[in-house]
KETILO-199619 format. One record per residue (C-alpha): residue number from 1; x, y, z; chain. Coordinates in steps of 0.001 Angstrom, whole numbers, plus 524288, in hexadecimal, padded with zeros to 5 digits. Example, Ala and Ser with C-alpha at 12.3 -4.5 7.8 and 13.67 -1.06 7.14 Angstrom:
// KETILO-199619
R;k;u;v;w;c
R;1;8300C;7EE6C;81E78;A
R;2;83566;7FBDC;81BE4;A
This chain:
// KETILO-199619
R;k;u;v;w;c
R;1;57D24;1B5DC;E20C7;A
R;2;56EC3;1B730;E1E68;A
R;3;5650D;1B9A8;E2965;A
R;4;55977;1BF5F;E2202;A
R;5;553E0;1B1EC;E1ECF;A
R;6;55071;1AE42;E2CCF;A
R;7;541F4;1ADCD;E3012;A
R;8;53C2D;1BA4D;E35CD;A
R;9;538BD;1B351;E427A;A
R;10;545B2;1AC02;E42F7;A
R;11;551FC;1AF88;E4A66;A
R;12;556AE;1BD5E;E489E;A
R;13;564E9;1C03F;E456D;A
R;14;56D70;1C24B;E5167;A
R;15;577BC;1CCAF;E5334;A
R;16;584AA;1C869;E58EA;A
R;17;58162;1CF41;E65AD;A
R;18;574B8;1C782;E6689;A
R;19;57C05;1BAEF;E639D;A
R;20;58580;1BE26;E6E93;A
R;21;57A2D;1C08E;E77E4;A
R;22;57378;1B3EB;E7403;A
R;23;57FE0;1ABFC;E7609;A
R;24;581F0;1B2A2;E832D;A
R;25;5740C;1AF1C;E8759;A
R;26;576A8;1A113;E8374;A
R;27;583C2;1A01A;E8A7C;A
R;28;57EC8;1A759;E9688;A
R;29;57525;19C91;E99C2;A
R;30;5806D;1938B;E9D64;A
R;31;58882;19482;EA9DC;A
R;32;594F7;191EF;EA23A;A
R;33;5931F;19DFC;E99A4;A
R;34;59D17;1A0BB;E8F26;A
R;35;5A8A0;197AF;E8DEB;A
R;36;5B652;19CC8;E90D5;A
R;37;5BC77;1A414;E8554;A
R;38;5C5E3;19957;E813A;A
R;39;5BB28;18F0F;E81BB;A
R;40;5B2E9;19790;E78B3;A
R;41;5BE76;1993B;E6F8C;A
R;42;5C022;18A6C;E6F38;A
R;43;5B1A2;188F2;E6C4E;A
R;44;5B28E;192F8;E6156;A
R;45;5BE0B;18B85;E5BAE;A
R;46;5B631;17EE6;E5C15;A
R;47;5AABA;1852E;E5511;A
R;48;5B355;18B67;E4A99;A
R;49;5B995;17E12;E48AF;A
R;50;5AC3D;177F5;E4674;A
R;51;5A90D;1824E;E3C4C;A
R;52;5B64D;1807F;E35DB;A
R;53;5B42E;171DB;E353B;A
R;54;5A71F;17395;E2E73;A
R;55;5ACC8;17D67;E24CD;A
R;56;5B7E4;173FE;E21EB;A
R;57;5ADFA;16932;E1F42;A
R;58;5A5C1;171B1;E1655;A
R;59;5AFEB;179D0;E0F58;A
R;60;5BD03;1739C;E1253;A
R;61;5C42C;16727;E0F6E;A
R;62;5BE87;15F08;E1A97;A
R;63;5B155;15916;E172D;A
R;64;5A8C1;153EA;E2219;A
R;65;5A781;14582;E248C;A
R;66;59B33;13FDB;E1E9D;A
R;67;5954B;13DD7;E2C2D;A
R;68;5974C;14C23;E3059;A
R;69;58BEF;15598;E2F59;A
R;70;58D82;16345;E29FD;A
R;71;58ED4;16D77;E349F;A
R;72;5868D;179D0;E34C5;A
R;73;59010;184F9;E31F4;A
R;74;5869F;18EDA;E37BF;A
R;75;58622;1879A;E44AF;A
R;76;594E2;18697;E4507;A
R;77;595EC;1954A;E42C1;A
R;78;58B6A;19776;E4D07;A
R;79;59397;18FD0;E56D9;A
R;80;59F15;198B7;E53D9;A
R;81;596AE;1A4DE;E554D;A
R;82;59155;19FF8;E6246;A
R;83;59EA5;19DD1;E6855;A
R;84;5A3B9;1AAC6;E62DF;A
R;85;5982E;1B18B;E693E;A
R;86;59B16;1AA7A;E75FD;A
R;87;5A924;1AF11;E7548;A
R;88;5A4FD;1BD15;E727D;A
R;89;59AF9;1BD1E;E7D68;A
R;90;5A496;1B7AC;E873E;A
R;91;5AE49;1C26E;E839B;A
R;92;5A430;1CD69;E832F;A
R;93;5A5F2;1CFB6;E748C;A
R;94;59B12;1D5EB;E6C85;A
R;95;59B88;1CE4C;E5FCA;A
R;96;5936C;1D84C;E5850;A
R;97;59D3D;1E2EC;E5B5D;A
R;98;5A8AC;1D9DA;E58AC;A
R;99;5A2E4;1D5D3;E4BA7;A
R;100;5A0A3;1E3FC;E47A7;A
R;101;5AED2;1E6EB;E4AD0;A
R;102;5B356;1DB3E;E42CB;A
R;103;5AB2A;1DF60;E3706;A
R;104;5B0DA;1ED04;E380F;A
R;105;5BE91;1E75C;E38B4;A
R;106;5BC4B;1DF0B;E2C90;A
R;107;5B5C2;1EA5C;E2582;A
R;108;5C1C5;1F2C8;E27CA;A
R;109;5CCBB;1E8E5;E26D7;A
R;110;5C76D;1E163;E1B2D;A
R;111;5C0D3;1ECBB;E143C;A
R;112;5C8E7;1EB03;E07D0;A
R;113;5CCC9;1DCDC;E0980;A
R;114;5C1C7;1D659;E01FB;A
R;115;5BB93;1D8C2;DF4B8;A
R;116;5AE81;1DFC7;DF64D;A
R;117;5A283;1DACB;DEF28;A
R;118;59CC1;1E3EC;DE50A;A
């Protein structure tokens, strides 16, 4: 991922905590608020399915029909990130802390699993 090519006056990179705050500001403007947990899980499943479908079209054995447009992979991943952030916010989970813990877990568990680059 490369972020150093964005214009100096363009959007600045966001930390996960800032993303969570921005999503919370967005959701908080609506009376309905966050969806119930199982509804969010269903939504996440839908979004992952859309990403999987596009990957299957691009890299798998199922080509798109000639009348189907190519889907933006970044937007599909953004949809997944949005709903994951909603789920974390609704459960009071700090994604920055969770991600640090996951990286630490992988760094310990998989330390000797993969071949290091020279």
